[in-house]
C-alpha positions in Angstrom: 90.8 106.8 113.4 89.5 105.6 116.8 89.6 102.1 115.7 93.2 102.3 114.8 94.0 103.5 118.1 92.6 100.8 119.7 94.4 98.0 117.4 97.4 97.0 119.2 98.7 96.3 115.3 101.2 98.7 113.9 99.5 100.4 110.8 102.3 101.5 108.4 102.1 105.7 107.9 99.9 105.6 111.1 102.1 107.8 113.8 99.0 107.2 116.2 99.3 103.9 115.9 103.3 103.4 116.1 104.2 104.1 119.6 102.0 101.3 120.6 104.5 98.9 118.9 107.6 101.0 118.0 108.5 104.6 118.1 107.8 106.2 114.7 111.1 108.6 113.1 
């Protein structure tokens, strides 16, 4: 999951990566 956190791309279903681009519900 570390690589996903560092990735600026928003991954669907991944709340950890969501806040960087948009706020998940």
